[in-house]
C-alpha positions as CSV (number, residue, x, y, z in Angstrom):
1,X,67.9,39.5,86.6
2,X,68.3,37.5,83.9
3,X,65.7,34.7,82.8
4,X,68.3,32.1,83.3
5,X,69.6,33.1,86.7
6,X,65.9,33.2,88.0
7,X,65.4,29.9,87.0
8,X,68.4,28.6,88.2
9,X,67.9,30.2,91.4
10,X,64.0,28.5,91.9
11,X,65.6,25.2,90.9
12,X,68.2,25.5,93.8
13,X,65.5,26.9,96.2
14,X,63.0,24.0,95.1
15,X,66.0,21.4,95.7
16,X,66.6,22.8,99.1
17,X,63.2,22.7,100.2
18,X,62.3,19.0,99.3
19,X,65.5,17.9,101.9
20,X,65.2,17.2,105.6
21,X,64.6,20.3,107.5
22,X,64.2,22.3,104.3
23,X,61.2,24.3,105.0
24,X,63.0,26.3,107.6
25,X,66.1,26.6,106.0
26,X,64.4,28.4,103.1
27,X,62.2,30.4,105.4
28,X,65.4,31.8,107.6
29,X,67.2,32.7,104.7
30,X,64.6,34.6,102.9
31,X,63.2,36.3,105.8
32,X,66.2,36.7,108.1
33,X,68.8,38.1,105.2
34,X,71.5,39.7,107.1
35,X,71.6,36.7,109.8
36,X,69.1,37.6,112.3
37,X,69.9,39.7,115.5
38,X,67.6,42.0,117.2
39,X,66.6,43.5,113.6
40,X,64.8,40.2,113.1
41,X,61.6,40.7,115.3
42,X,61.4,44.4,114.7
43,X,60.9,43.0,110.6
44,X,58.6,40.1,111.9
45,X,56.3,42.4,113.3
46,X,56.3,45.1,110.1
47,X,56.5,43.2,107.3
48,X,53.5,41.0,106.8
49,X,54.0,40.9,103.0
50,X,57.1,39.2,103.4
51,X,55.4,36.5,105.1
52,X,52.6,36.0,102.9
53,X,55.1,36.0,99.9
54,X,57.0,33.1,101.7
55,X,53.7,31.7,102.3
56,X,52.6,31.3,98.6
57,X,56.4,30.0,98.2
58,X,55.3,27.0,100.4
59,X,52.1,26.3,99.0
60,X,52.9,26.1,95.7
61,X,54.6,22.6,94.4
62,X,57.8,22.9,92.7
63,X,58.6,21.0,89.4
64,X,60.9,18.8,90.7
65,X,58.1,17.3,92.9
66,X,56.6,14.5,91.2
67,X,53.1,14.4,92.8
68,X,51.6,17.1,95.0
69,X,50.2,14.4,97.6
70,X,54.4,13.3,98.0
71,X,54.8,17.3,98.4
72,X,52.5,18.0,100.9
73,X,53.2,14.9,103.1
74,X,56.9,15.9,103.1
75,X,56.5,19.3,103.6
76,X,53.5,19.8,106.2
77,X,55.4,18.1,109.0
78,X,57.8,20.9,108.5
79,X,55.5,23.4,108.5
80,X,53.6,22.3,111.4
81,X,57.2,22.3,113.5
82,X,57.8,25.8,112.3
83,X,55.1,26.7,115.1
84,X,56.9,25.2,118.2
85,X,60.2,27.4,117.6
86,X,61.4,28.0,120.9
87,X,64.0,30.8,119.9
88,X,62.4,33.8,120.9
89,X,64.0,36.4,118.6
90,X,62.9,34.2,115.5
91,X,59.4,32.1,116.5
92,X,57.3,35.0,115.9
93,X,58.2,35.6,112.5
94,X,58.2,31.7,111.7
95,X,55.1,31.0,113.0
96,X,53.8,33.8,111.4
97,X,55.0,32.1,108.7
98,X,53.4,28.6,109.5
99,X,50.0,29.8,109.8
100,X,49.9,31.7,106.8
101,X,50.9,29.3,104.9
102,X,48.6,26.6,106.0
103,X,45.9,29.1,105.1
104,X,47.0,29.5,101.6
105,X,47.1,25.6,101.5
106,X,43.6,25.3,103.1
107,X,42.3,27.5,100.4
108,X,44.4,26.0,97.2
109,X,44.0,22.4,98.1
110,X,41.1,21.9,101.4
111,X,41.4,17.9,100.9
112,X,45.3,17.8,101.1
113,X,45.5,20.7,103.6
114,X,42.9,18.8,106.4
115,X,44.6,15.6,106.0
116,X,48.0,16.9,106.4
117,X,47.8,19.8,108.4
118,X,44.9,20.4,110.2
119,X,44.0,16.7,111.0
120,X,47.8,16.4,112.8
121,X,47.2,19.6,114.3
122,X,44.2,18.8,116.1
123,X,45.6,15.2,116.9
124,X,45.5,15.7,120.6
125,X,41.9,17.1,121.1
126,X,40.2,14.7,118.3
127,X,42.2,11.4,120.4
128,X,39.7,12.3,123.4
129,X,36.8,13.4,121.9
130,X,33.3,11.6,121.8
131,X,34.1,10.1,118.4
132,X,37.0,8.4,119.0
133,X,36.8,4.8,119.6
134,X,38.4,3.4,123.0
135,X,38.8,0.0,123.7
136,X,39.2,-0.7,127.1
137,X,41.8,-3.6,126.8
138,X,43.9,-1.4,125.1
139,X,43.7,1.7,127.3
140,X,43.3,0.6,131.2
141,X,42.2,3.2,133.6
142,X,45.1,5.5,134.7
143,X,46.6,5.4,130.8
144,X,47.6,9.0,129.9
145,X,45.9,9.7,126.7
146,X,47.6,13.2,125.9
147,X,50.8,14.6,128.1
148,X,50.1,18.0,129.4
149,X,53.1,19.6,127.3
150,X,51.1,18.0,124.1
151,X,47.6,19.3,125.4
152,X,48.8,22.8,125.9
153,X,51.3,22.8,122.4
154,X,47.5,21.9,120.8
155,X,45.4,24.6,122.6
156,X,48.5,27.3,121.8
157,X,48.7,25.8,118.2
158,X,44.5,26.0,117.4
159,X,45.1,30.0,119.4
160,X,47.9,31.2,116.5
161,X,46.0,29.5,113.2
162,X,42.5,29.7,113.6
163,X,42.2,32.9,116.0
164,X,45.2,34.6,115.5
165,X,44.8,33.8,111.2
166,X,41.5,34.8,111.8
167,X,40.3,33.4,108.2
168,X,37.1,32.3,108.5
169,X,36.5,29.7,106.0
170,X,33.8,26.8,105.6
171,X,37.0,24.3,106.2
172,X,39.0,25.8,109.3
173,X,35.2,26.4,111.4
174,X,34.1,22.8,109.9
175,X,37.8,21.3,111.2
176,X,37.6,23.4,114.8
177,X,34.1,22.3,115.6
178,X,34.6,18.8,115.6
179,X,37.0,19.4,118.5
180,X,34.9,22.2,120.1
181,X,33.6,19.7,122.8
182,X,36.8,18.8,124.2
183,X,38.0,22.8,124.0
184,X,34.5,24.0,126.0
185,X,35.4,21.0,128.2
186,X,38.8,21.8,129.1
187,X,37.5,25.5,129.5
188,X,35.5,24.1,132.1
189,X,38.5,22.8,133.7
190,X,40.3,25.3,133.9
191,X,37.8,27.9,135.0
192,X,37.4,25.3,138.0
193,X,41.3,25.3,138.5
194,X,44.2,27.5,138.6
195,X,45.3,26.8,134.4
196,X,46.8,28.6,132.3
197,X,44.4,27.4,129.4
198,X,41.3,29.1,130.1
199,X,42.2,32.2,128.5
200,X,43.3,30.6,125.3
201,X,39.9,28.5,125.4
202,X,38.0,30.9,125.8
203,X,39.4,32.9,122.6
204,X,39.3,29.6,121.0
205,X,35.3,29.4,121.6
206,X,34.5,33.3,121.3
207,X,36.1,33.3,117.9
208,X,34.3,30.3,116.5
209,X,30.8,31.6,117.9
210,X,31.9,35.1,116.3
211,X,32.7,33.9,112.8
212,X,30.5,31.0,112.5
213,X,26.5,31.5,111.3
214,X,23.9,32.2,114.0
215,X,22.3,29.0,113.8
216,X,25.1,26.9,113.9
217,X,26.8,29.0,116.5
218,X,23.3,28.6,118.5
219,X,23.8,24.5,117.9
220,X,27.2,24.3,119.2
221,X,25.9,26.0,122.8
222,X,23.3,24.0,122.8
223,X,25.8,21.2,122.3
224,X,28.0,22.3,124.7
225,X,25.2,21.3,127.6
226,X,24.1,18.1,125.5
227,X,21.1,19.5,124.3
228,X,22.0,18.6,120.7
229,X,24.8,16.6,118.9
230,X,26.2,19.4,116.7
231,X,29.4,18.8,118.6
232,X,31.6,15.4,120.0
233,X,31.8,16.2,123.9
234,X,34.7,14.9,125.9
235,X,34.7,11.1,125.5
236,X,32.9,9.4,128.6
237,X,35.7,7.6,129.6
238,X,38.2,10.4,129.7
239,X,39.0,12.6,132.4
240,X,40.4,15.5,132.9
241,X,43.5,16.2,135.5
242,X,45.6,18.9,136.8
243,X,48.9,19.3,135.3
244,X,52.4,20.0,137.0
245,X,53.2,23.0,134.9
246,X,49.6,24.8,135.0
247,X,48.0,22.9,132.5
248,X,45.9,19.6,132.5
249,X,46.3,15.9,131.2
250,X,43.9,13.4,129.8
251,X,43.5,10.3,131.3
252,X,41.7,7.1,130.8
253,X,38.9,7.3,133.6
254,X,38.5,4.6,136.3
255,X,35.0,2.5,135.7
256,X,32.6,3.7,139.1
257,X,30.7,1.0,140.5
258,X,28.7,2.9,142.9
259,X,25.2,4.5,141.3
260,X,25.3,7.0,143.8
261,X,28.7,8.5,143.1
262,X,28.3,8.2,139.3
263,X,24.8,10.0,139.3
264,X,27.1,12.8,141.7
265,X,29.7,12.9,139.0
266,X,27.2,13.6,136.2
267,X,25.2,16.3,137.8
268,X,28.3,17.8,138.9
269,X,29.5,17.6,135.7
270,X,26.0,19.4,134.1
271,X,25.7,22.0,136.5
272,X,29.8,22.5,135.7
273,X,28.9,22.8,131.7
274,X,26.4,25.0,132.3
275,X,27.4,27.8,134.6
276,X,30.8,27.2,131.8
277,X,28.4,28.2,129.1
278,X,26.8,31.0,131.0
279,X,30.2,32.7,131.8
280,X,31.2,32.2,128.5
281,X,27.7,33.8,127.2
282,X,28.3,36.7,129.2
283,X,31.3,37.7,126.4
284,X,28.6,37.6,123.5
285,X,26.1,40.4,124.8
286,X,26.7,42.7,122.1
287,X,26.5,40.4,119.4
288,X,23.1,39.5,120.2
289,X,24.2,35.9,120.8
290,X,23.2,35.6,124.6
291,X,20.0,37.0,123.4
292,X,19.4,34.4,120.6
293,X,20.3,31.4,122.7
294,X,18.2,32.8,125.5
295,X,15.4,33.0,123.6
296,X,15.8,29.6,121.7
297,X,16.0,28.1,125.2
298,X,12.3,29.5,125.9
299,X,11.1,27.9,122.8
300,X,12.6,24.8,123.9
301,X,10.8,24.9,127.1
302,X,7.9,25.6,125.5
303,X,7.9,22.9,123.3
304,X,8.8,20.5,125.9
305,X,5.7,21.7,127.8
306,X,3.6,21.0,124.8
307,X,4.9,17.4,124.5
308,X,4.3,16.8,128.4
309,X,1.0,17.5,127.7
310,X,0.7,15.0,125.2
311,X,2.9,12.4,127.3
312,X,-0.1,13.3,130.2
313,X,-3.3,12.9,127.5
314,X,-1.4,9.3,126.6
315,X,-0.4,8.1,129.7
316,X,-4.3,8.8,130.8
317,X,-5.6,6.2,128.1
318,X,-2.9,3.7,128.3
319,X,-1.7,2.8,131.4
320,X,1.5,0.5,131.2
321,X,4.0,1.0,128.2
322,X,6.7,-1.1,127.3
323,X,10.6,-0.5,128.5
324,X,11.5,1.3,125.5
325,X,8.7,4.1,126.3
326,X,9.8,4.4,129.8
327,X,13.3,5.2,128.8
328,X,12.2,7.0,126.4
329,X,10.6,9.5,129.1
330,X,13.3,9.2,131.2
331,X,15.5,10.9,128.7
332,X,12.6,13.2,128.0
333,X,12.6,14.4,131.4
334,X,16.2,14.7,132.3
335,X,16.5,17.3,129.1
336,X,13.0,19.3,130.5
337,X,15.3,19.5,133.8
338,X,18.3,20.6,131.5
339,X,16.6,23.5,130.1
340,X,15.1,24.3,133.1
341,X,18.4,24.2,134.9
342,X,19.8,26.5,131.8
343,X,16.8,28.9,131.5
344,X,17.7,29.7,135.2
345,X,21.0,30.4,135.2
346,X,20.7,32.4,132.0
347,X,17.9,34.7,134.1
348,X,20.2,35.1,137.1
349,X,23.2,35.7,135.5
350,X,23.1,37.4,132.1
351,X,19.1,38.4,131.8
352,X,20.2,42.4,133.1
353,X,21.5,42.9,129.5
354,X,21.0,39.9,127.3
355,X,18.4,41.6,125.2
356,X,19.7,44.3,122.7
357,X,17.3,45.5,120.1
358,X,13.3,45.1,120.2
359,X,13.5,42.1,117.9
360,X,14.8,39.8,120.5
361,X,12.7,41.4,123.1
362,X,9.6,40.4,120.9
363,X,10.6,37.0,120.3
364,X,11.4,36.4,123.9
365,X,7.6,38.1,124.6
366,X,6.0,35.6,122.3
367,X,8.1,32.6,123.7
368,X,6.3,33.5,126.7
369,X,3.2,33.8,125.4
370,X,2.9,31.0,123.5
371,X,4.2,28.7,126.9
372,X,1.2,30.4,128.4
373,X,-1.1,29.6,125.9
374,X,-0.3,26.3,125.3
375,X,0.1,25.6,129.3
376,X,-1.3,27.8,131.6
377,X,0.2,27.9,135.3
378,X,-0.8,25.4,137.8
379,X,0.8,23.1,140.1
380,X,3.9,23.4,141.6
381,X,5.5,26.0,139.4
382,X,2.6,27.9,139.0
383,X,3.7,31.0,140.8
384,X,7.5,30.7,139.0
385,X,5.3,30.6,135.4
386,X,2.8,33.7,136.4
387,X,5.8,35.6,137.4
388,X,7.3,35.1,134.0
389,X,4.4,36.1,132.1
390,X,3.9,39.1,134.3
391,X,7.4,40.3,133.7
392,X,7.0,39.8,129.6
393,X,4.0,41.8,129.3
394,X,5.2,44.4,131.4
395,X,8.4,44.5,129.5
396,X,5.7,45.4,126.6
397,X,3.5,47.6,128.4
398,X,7.1,49.4,129.8
399,X,8.0,50.0,126.3
400,X,4.8,51.2,125.1
401,X,4.4,53.5,128.1
402,X,8.1,55.6,126.9
403,X,10.7,54.2,128.5
404,X,12.2,53.2,124.8
405,X,11.9,55.2,121.7
406,X,9.9,53.2,119.0
407,X,9.7,53.8,115.6
408,X,7.4,52.5,113.2
409,X,9.0,49.7,112.1
410,X,9.4,48.4,115.9
411,X,5.6,48.7,116.2
412,X,5.6,46.2,113.0
413,X,7.6,44.0,115.3
414,X,5.2,44.0,118.0
415,X,2.4,43.3,115.6
416,X,3.7,39.9,115.9
417,X,2.3,39.8,119.5
418,X,-0.9,40.5,118.9
419,X,-2.4,37.0,117.9
420,X,-0.6,35.3,120.7
421,X,-2.2,38.3,122.8
422,X,-5.6,37.9,121.8
423,X,-5.5,34.2,122.4
424,X,-4.3,34.8,125.8
425,X,-6.9,37.0,126.7
426,X,-9.7,34.3,125.5
427,X,-8.0,31.2,127.2
428,X,-6.1,32.5,130.5
429,X,-8.0,31.4,133.4
430,X,-6.9,34.8,135.4
431,X,-9.2,38.1,134.8
432,X,-6.6,40.3,135.2
433,X,-4.2,38.8,133.2
434,X,-6.8,38.6,130.4
435,X,-7.8,42.4,131.0
436,X,-3.8,43.4,130.5
437,X,-3.7,40.9,126.9
438,X,-6.6,42.9,125.8
439,X,-5.2,46.6,126.7
440,X,-1.8,45.3,125.6
441,X,-3.4,44.5,122.2
442,X,-5.1,47.6,121.7
443,X,-1.9,49.6,122.6
444,X,0.1,47.9,120.2
445,X,-2.3,48.4,117.1
446,X,-3.2,52.0,117.9
447,X,0.7,52.5,118.2
448,X,0.7,53.6,121.4
449,X,-2.1,56.4,120.9
450,X,-4.8,54.5,123.6
451,X,-3.0,53.0,126.4
452,X,-5.5,52.2,128.8
453,X,-4.8,52.5,132.7
454,X,-3.4,48.6,132.9
455,X,-0.7,49.1,130.5
456,X,0.8,51.9,132.7
457,X,0.2,50.0,136.0
458,X,2.3,46.9,134.2
459,X,5.0,49.4,133.0
460,X,5.2,50.8,136.5
461,X,5.5,47.8,137.6
462,X,8.3,46.5,135.8
463,X,9.9,49.4,136.3
464,X,10.3,48.8,139.8
465,X,7.8,51.7,141.0
466,X,4.1,51.8,141.5
467,X,1.9,54.5,139.9
468,X,1.7,57.7,142.0
469,X,-1.6,59.6,143.4
470,X,-4.2,59.8,140.5
471,X,-2.7,57.4,138.2
472,X,-5.7,55.5,138.0
473,X,-6.5,56.9,134.2
474,X,-4.4,56.8,131.1
475,X,-3.8,60.3,131.3
476,X,-2.1,60.1,134.1
477,X,0.5,57.7,133.3
478,X,3.0,59.9,131.3
479,X,4.8,58.8,128.2
480,X,8.2,59.3,128.8
481,X,8.2,60.6,132.6
482,X,11.9,60.6,134.5
483,X,12.2,58.3,136.9
484,X,11.9,59.4,140.9
485,X,15.6,58.7,141.2
486,X,16.8,60.9,138.3
487,X,17.0,58.7,135.7
488,X,15.0,57.4,132.9
489,X,14.1,53.9,134.1
490,X,14.9,50.7,131.6
491,X,13.2,47.5,131.5
492,X,16.3,45.8,130.8
493,X,17.9,46.5,134.4
494,X,16.5,44.3,137.2
495,X,19.0,45.1,139.3
496,X,18.4,49.0,139.4
497,X,14.4,47.4,139.8
498,X,15.5,45.5,143.3
499,X,17.0,48.5,144.6
500,X,14.1,50.8,143.9
501,X,11.9,48.3,145.4
502,X,13.6,47.9,148.5
503,X,13.6,51.7,149.4
504,X,10.1,51.2,148.9
505,X,9.7,49.0,152.1
506,X,11.7,50.9,154.1
507,X,10.5,54.5,155.0
508,X,13.9,55.7,156.3
509,X,16.0,54.4,153.6
510,X,19.2,56.6,152.4
511,X,17.7,56.6,149.2
512,X,16.3,60.0,148.0
513,X,14.0,58.4,145.5
514,X,10.2,59.1,146.3
515,X,8.9,55.9,145.6
516,X,5.4,55.5,146.9
517,X,5.5,52.2,149.0
518,X,2.0,51.4,149.9
519,X,-1.2,51.7,147.7
520,X,-1.5,55.3,146.2
521,X,-4.1,57.3,148.6
522,X,-6.8,59.2,147.1
523,X,-6.5,62.7,145.9
524,X,-8.7,64.2,149.0
525,X,-5.3,62.7,151.1
526,X,-3.1,65.4,150.3
527,X,-4.0,67.6,152.7
528,X,-2.7,64.7,155.2
529,X,0.5,64.8,153.7
530,X,1.1,67.9,154.0
531,X,0.3,68.0,157.5
532,X,2.9,64.9,157.7
533,X,5.7,66.9,156.0
534,X,6.1,68.6,159.5
535,X,5.7,65.7,161.3
536,X,8.3,65.7,164.5
537,X,9.4,62.4,163.7
538,X,12.0,62.2,160.7
539,X,11.0,58.8,159.3
540,X,7.1,60.1,158.7
541,X,8.2,63.4,157.5
542,X,11.0,61.8,155.0
543,X,8.2,59.6,153.8
544,X,5.4,62.2,153.4
545,X,8.3,64.2,151.5
546,X,8.7,60.8,149.0
547,X,4.8,60.6,148.7
548,X,4.7,64.2,147.5
549,X,7.2,64.2,145.2
550,X,5.6,61.1,143.8
551,X,2.8,63.0,143.1
552,X,4.7,65.5,141.4
553,X,6.6,62.9,139.5
554,X,3.5,61.7,138.0
555,X,1.6,64.7,137.4
556,X,-0.9,64.4,139.9
557,X,-3.4,67.5,139.0
558,X,-4.4,68.1,142.8
559,X,-1.1,68.4,143.4
560,X,0.1,70.6,140.7
561,X,-2.6,73.0,141.5
562,X,-0.7,73.6,145.1
563,X,2.8,74.3,143.4
564,X,3.6,77.0,145.2
565,X,2.7,75.5,149.1
566,X,4.4,72.3,148.2
567,X,7.9,74.6,147.3
568,X,7.2,76.1,150.0
569,X,7.2,72.7,151.9
570,X,10.1,71.7,150.4
571,X,12.2,74.4,150.8
572,X,11.7,74.5,154.4
573,X,12.0,70.7,154.9
574,X,16.0,70.9,153.6
575,X,17.0,73.0,157.0
576,X,16.1,69.8,158.3
577,X,19.6,68.3,159.9
578,X,18.3,65.1,159.2
579,X,19.5,63.5,155.5
580,X,16.4,61.5,155.0
581,X,14.3,64.6,155.4
582,X,16.1,67.0,153.4
583,X,17.7,64.4,150.7
584,X,13.9,63.9,150.2
585,X,13.0,67.4,150.3
586,X,15.6,68.4,147.6
587,X,14.4,65.9,145.3
588,X,11.0,66.7,145.5
589,X,11.9,70.3,144.7
590,X,14.1,69.7,141.9
591,X,11.2,67.4,140.4
592,X,8.6,70.7,140.8
593,X,11.3,72.9,139.0
594,X,11.9,70.5,136.4
595,X,7.9,70.7,135.6
596,X,7.7,74.5,136.1
597,X,11.4,75.8,135.1
598,X,9.7,79.3,134.5
599,X,8.0,79.7,137.5
600,X,10.1,77.9,140.3
601,X,13.7,78.6,139.1
602,X,13.4,82.5,139.7
603,X,12.5,81.7,143.3
604,X,15.2,79.0,144.1
605,X,17.6,81.5,142.4
606,X,16.7,84.1,144.4
607,X,16.9,81.9,147.5
608,X,20.4,81.0,146.5
609,X,21.2,84.4,146.3
610,X,20.0,85.8,149.1
611,X,19.7,83.1,152.2
612,X,16.3,84.0,153.8
613,X,18.0,84.7,157.6
614,X,20.1,87.8,156.3
615,X,23.2,86.6,157.9
616,X,25.8,84.5,156.8
617,X,26.0,82.0,159.4
618,X,26.8,78.0,159.0
619,X,23.0,76.9,158.8
620,X,22.4,79.4,156.1
621,X,25.5,78.2,154.2
622,X,24.4,74.7,154.3
623,X,21.1,75.5,153.1
624,X,22.2,77.5,150.0
625,X,24.3,74.4,149.2
626,X,21.4,72.0,149.6
627,X,19.7,74.9,147.1
628,X,22.9,74.4,144.6
629,X,21.9,70.7,144.5
630,X,19.0,71.6,143.5
631,X,19.8,74.3,140.9
632,X,22.3,71.4,139.4
633,X,19.0,68.3,139.4
634,X,17.3,70.8,137.5
635,X,20.0,71.8,135.0
636,X,20.6,68.5,134.3
637,X,16.7,67.7,134.0
638,X,16.4,70.3,131.8
639,X,18.8,69.1,129.1
640,X,19.5,71.8,126.2
641,X,16.8,73.9,126.9
642,X,19.0,75.2,130.0
643,X,20.7,77.5,127.8
644,X,17.5,80.1,128.5
645,X,18.6,79.9,131.8
646,X,22.4,80.5,131.3
647,X,23.0,83.9,132.6
648,X,20.7,83.5,136.0
649,X,22.3,80.3,136.8
650,X,26.0,81.7,136.2
651,X,25.3,85.0,138.1
652,X,23.9,83.1,140.9
653,X,27.1,80.8,141.2
654,X,29.5,83.7,140.8
655,X,27.7,85.5,143.8
656,X,28.1,82.4,145.7
657,X,32.0,82.0,144.7
658,X,31.9,85.4,147.0
659,X,30.2,84.2,149.7
660,X,32.0,84.4,153.3
661,X,31.8,80.5,153.5
662,X,34.8,78.4,152.3
663,X,32.6,75.4,151.9
664,X,30.1,77.5,149.8
665,X,32.2,79.1,147.4
666,X,34.0,75.5,146.5
667,X,30.2,74.0,146.2
668,X,29.5,77.2,143.9
669,X,32.7,76.7,141.7
670,X,31.8,72.9,141.3
671,X,28.4,73.7,140.2
672,X,29.9,76.3,138.0
673,X,32.3,73.9,136.3
674,X,29.4,71.1,135.7
675,X,26.7,74.0,134.7
676,X,29.3,75.2,131.8
677,X,29.4,71.5,130.5
678,X,25.7,71.4,130.3
679,X,25.6,74.4,128.3
680,X,28.3,73.1,126.1
681,X,31.1,75.6,126.9
682,X,28.5,78.3,125.2
683,X,28.5,81.0,127.7
684,X,28.6,84.0,125.3
685,X,29.3,87.5,126.4
686,X,29.8,86.5,130.5
687,X,33.1,84.5,129.9
688,X,35.0,87.7,130.9
689,X,33.3,88.0,133.9
690,X,33.9,84.1,134.3
691,X,37.4,84.6,133.7
692,X,37.9,87.0,136.5
693,X,36.1,85.7,139.0
694,X,38.3,82.1,138.5
695,X,41.3,84.6,138.1
696,X,40.9,86.2,141.4
697,X,39.7,83.4,143.3
698,X,43.1,81.0,142.1
699,X,45.1,84.0,142.9
700,X,43.8,85.3,146.3
701,X,41.5,83.2,148.1
702,X,42.7,82.3,151.8
703,X,41.1,78.7,151.2
704,X,43.4,76.0,149.5
705,X,40.0,73.7,148.6
706,X,38.6,77.1,146.7
707,X,41.6,77.7,144.6
708,X,41.6,74.2,143.7
709,X,38.0,74.1,142.7
710,X,38.7,77.5,140.8
711,X,41.5,75.9,139.1
712,X,39.6,72.7,138.1
713,X,37.0,74.8,136.3
714,X,39.9,76.2,134.0
715,X,41.1,72.4,133.3
716,X,37.1,71.7,132.6
717,X,36.8,74.8,130.5
718,X,40.3,74.0,128.2
719,X,39.5,69.8,128.5
720,X,35.8,70.5,126.9
721,X,36.7,73.3,124.4
722,X,39.4,71.4,122.9
723,X,40.4,73.0,119.8
724,X,37.7,75.3,120.3
725,X,39.3,76.5,122.9
726,X,41.7,79.4,120.9
727,X,38.0,80.7,119.3
728,X,36.2,81.0,122.6
729,X,38.5,81.8,124.8
730,X,40.6,84.3,122.8
731,X,40.0,87.3,124.6
732,X,41.1,85.7,128.0
733,X,43.3,83.0,126.8
734,X,46.6,84.6,128.0
735,X,45.2,85.4,131.5
736,X,44.4,82.2,132.0
737,X,47.7,81.1,131.0
738,X,49.3,83.6,133.5
739,X,47.1,82.3,136.1
740,X,47.9,78.8,135.6
741,X,51.8,79.6,135.6
742,X,51.5,81.9,138.6
743,X,49.5,78.9,140.3
744,X,52.3,76.6,139.4
745,X,55.3,78.8,140.5
746,X,53.5,80.2,143.9
747,X,50.8,78.0,145.3
748,X,51.5,75.7,148.2
749,X,48.7,72.9,148.0
750,X,49.8,70.4,145.9
751,X,46.5,69.5,144.3
752,X,46.1,72.8,143.2
753,X,49.3,72.9,141.3
754,X,48.6,69.4,139.8
755,X,45.1,70.9,138.4
756,X,47.2,73.8,137.1
757,X,49.6,71.5,135.1
758,X,46.9,69.2,133.7
759,X,45.4,72.4,132.3
760,X,49.3,73.8,130.8
761,X,49.2,70.4,129.4
762,X,46.0,70.9,127.8
763,X,46.7,74.0,126.9
764,X,50.1,73.4,125.1
765,X,48.3,70.1,123.2
766,X,45.5,73.1,122.1
767,X,47.8,75.6,120.9
768,X,50.5,72.9,119.3
769,X,47.2,71.6,117.2
770,X,46.5,74.8,116.1
771,X,50.0,76.4,115.5
772,X,51.0,72.8,113.7
773,X,48.6,71.2,112.0
774,X,49.4,67.7,110.8
775,X,50.8,67.7,107.3
776,X,48.7,65.1,105.0
777,X,50.3,63.9,101.7
778,X,47.6,63.6,98.7
779,X,48.8,62.0,95.5
780,X,47.5,64.0,92.3
781,X,47.3,62.4,88.8
782,X,47.2,65.3,86.3
783,X,46.1,64.8,82.8
784,X,48.2,67.1,80.3
785,X,46.7,68.1,77.0
């Protein structure tokens, strides 16, 4: 366009912008274009660039306006009105323009933007914050300070501008921090009632905690519960009430004359704030904020304990004190109770996964050790202090014992605990704790090369189980032994520890985990355990089997020398009809096979392929299925090394798929599918045998559950191989396709047909990706000579 036309259009646009309702008219004229309709919302969802261009136009002061202050005072109220458009077709578009304009103005002219945009936006929340001055004469009890519609609109506007706009500038974070206390009170109120304000308030709080500096976020969290003055809470004279539309209103509270009622309200309010803060922190565990705040509270508890020691010393010297000193003492006691309440709530709710790295664990242990050095456990809280100290030291012992793979950098972090452990070994009154502190210091300094027996015992204690037979020496504590339940124990999962610990006290528990309950018997009692494994009473027999499995898990040398005898005991007890007995036998046999796969696995495969009775009755089929469970547990325990035993395992399951019992055939096919997954679908030359067996069973087997299992194995193969299916299964892919089409067309069982349809969909997706690869467009710049 010519220059005169551009200049004239700009002049007309600026004149219209400065008129009443000019902002909305200009925005609609630029954004809608053709006059609205269904295309407006689609354009708003797609063209962000046009919204930003309009925002730059609105943020720039035109030449017709004499003062920037006048322009902002005229335009900013209209920009805020764009956030409240009710027309659904244009609301999303205009709200995006308003949010983009606000952010642009905040960057270019922060002071004017704060005065004309942010303060009016946050005015309803500022009006009832602790920084506001409320005169009792002007606002009598029951006066509505903020209506339900005004409060809901304010929270929605803050969500649109701050969270959706997602601009973490210091101006926006600082302005939002001034009203965070009111937002948190509103979130706590909405959590206790049915309100639509709970979700937006939670998103606002989490956004601020994520975008702010870590120190600022921790200070804000302390301010939420009254431990610091970093945020302004809801004014003491203000009260939140339930609104008629699912929101809330803020009214002036009546003065409570009854002291008991006032104390009850104060205690209830503190409890509610603590519970709301703990629930809010449950969404910040991945970022590490919950762990940092937990450590901060522990350090605050340590500081309070040190101050208590000083107060006790001073009170012993000075019998009486002034009224001011007494008031300060009561404030400190209230603060200590609040910290204790907060730590207790955090321990109960988020402590299972609160720590995300070694650094946080080190800080937690350091805070606990420092508190123990300053104030050894005594008095009414001695038991809790001792348990906390034992948990912290057991956490370090578990990490050194192999529960976590430690690098050299992790040991440099753990070495910060050495001075505290040395101080604890000298000053703590209990000899057992002194010895453990000394041994932990030695283990850290030697990078775990020398790990005394006390460290292993502490590690087993924190993992929820005790050492097995022969675990009195350091050599008997394995560095990375699997837990009796089959999974590697984690020091950060107390829920699992409680479950394991509960099974230790019940001989007839349904869990097969062989966790020895009583003190570990001497190796000389091994013969007595073998005799108890044939006890006519199932509880005694199951307890003996679990003890024997515990010996294997802890690699007791006496027990490992009798591995053939133990295997015979476990195999014979698998035939027992009691679930407690045969599950304990299965666990023991799998642990023994994991230790000596080269010797034990052929015996198990022979038993699985050829039953001892020689006839295929129901009892023999059940026993073979139990052996199949043992084989699968061994497969999981061996990990990548299971490929060495690939062919005998596959052949054993293929023989089981031809057994007379239908349940055994289905079980063998299920085991075959899981074995293929464990092998990474690297079946090699035996892929022809596997597919032939699956095809025959899916076409001819009389039992529906067996045909279903065969088709499911095909689904697992296709889904696991994905695009590699055309390479790995190229010789049998056509046969599998014909099989699936036959099943879909002729199979009477609905579940089997569903599995086949899923397999065909997977195959169709794979072939489309192979035959029609996605086209990629590339730009090339060629420099001509």
